[in-house]
matplotlib code that plots the C-alpha trace (Angstrom):
import matplotlib.pyplot as plt

x = [84.7, 85.6, 87.9, 89.8, 91.4, 95.2, 94.9, 93.5, 96.6, 98.9, 97.2, 97.8, 101.5, 101.7, 100.1, 102.6, 105.4, 107.9, 109.0, 108.1, 110.0, 108.0, 107.0, 105.9, 104.0, 102.1, 101.3, 100.1, 97.9, 96.4, 95.9, 94.1, 92.0, 91.8, 93.6, 90.8, 90.5, 91.5, 92.8, 92.4, 94.0, 93.3, 94.9, 94.8, 92.3, 91.9, 95.3, 96.3, 98.1, 101.4, 100.4, 99.5, 102.9, 104.6, 102.4, 103.3, 107.0, 107.1, 105.6, 108.2, 105.7, 108.2, 111.3, 113.8, 115.2, 113.6, 113.8, 112.3, 109.8, 107.8, 105.6, 107.3, 104.7, 106.0, 105.0, 101.3, 98.5, 96.4, 92.8]
y = [95.6, 99.2, 100.0, 103.3, 104.8, 105.0, 108.8, 109.2, 107.6, 109.6, 112.8, 111.6, 111.1, 114.5, 116.2, 114.7, 116.9, 114.1, 111.1, 107.5, 104.3, 101.5, 100.0, 103.4, 104.1, 100.8, 101.5, 105.1, 103.8, 101.1, 103.6, 106.1, 103.8, 100.6, 97.3, 95.5, 98.2, 97.3, 99.8, 100.2, 102.2, 102.9, 99.5, 97.3, 96.4, 94.5, 95.7, 95.6, 98.7, 96.8, 95.8, 99.4, 100.6, 98.0, 98.9, 102.6, 101.9, 99.7, 102.5, 105.0, 107.2, 107.7, 109.8, 109.5, 106.3, 103.4, 105.4, 108.6, 108.0, 110.8, 111.2, 112.4, 114.9, 114.5, 110.9, 111.4, 110.8, 113.9, 112.6]
z = [122.9, 122.0, 119.1, 119.1, 116.0, 116.1, 115.4, 118.9, 120.3, 118.1, 119.4, 123.0, 122.2, 120.5, 123.5, 126.0, 127.1, 127.0, 124.9, 125.9, 126.0, 124.3, 127.7, 129.0, 125.9, 126.0, 129.7, 129.0, 126.2, 128.4, 131.3, 129.1, 126.9, 129.0, 128.9, 127.0, 124.3, 120.8, 118.2, 114.5, 111.8, 108.1, 107.2, 110.4, 113.1, 116.3, 117.6, 121.3, 122.7, 122.2, 118.7, 117.8, 119.0, 116.9, 113.9, 114.2, 114.7, 111.6, 109.6, 110.7, 112.7, 115.6, 116.0, 118.8, 120.3, 122.2, 125.4, 124.1, 121.3, 119.9, 116.8, 113.6, 112.2, 108.7, 108.7, 109.6, 107.1, 106.6, 106.8]

ax = plt.figure().add_subplot(projection="3d")
ax.plot(x, y, z, "-o")
ax.set_aspect("equal")
plt.show()
């Protein structure tokens, strides 16, 4: 099973020309990377798309509201 780094998902979100609801974001991630794909970050692994969205939200990576989430560039790690 393939594992994609969360930075790739963050880049996908940043390149979008709109915000996402949580449901839309999970769907967009699964469409782009596949429903069976797992994700990892610097401190977590084996996350589903939904798990990754929750992980990013818990770490304050999003701005906006639950209907228009976008990435907060000031909250990104720089590696």
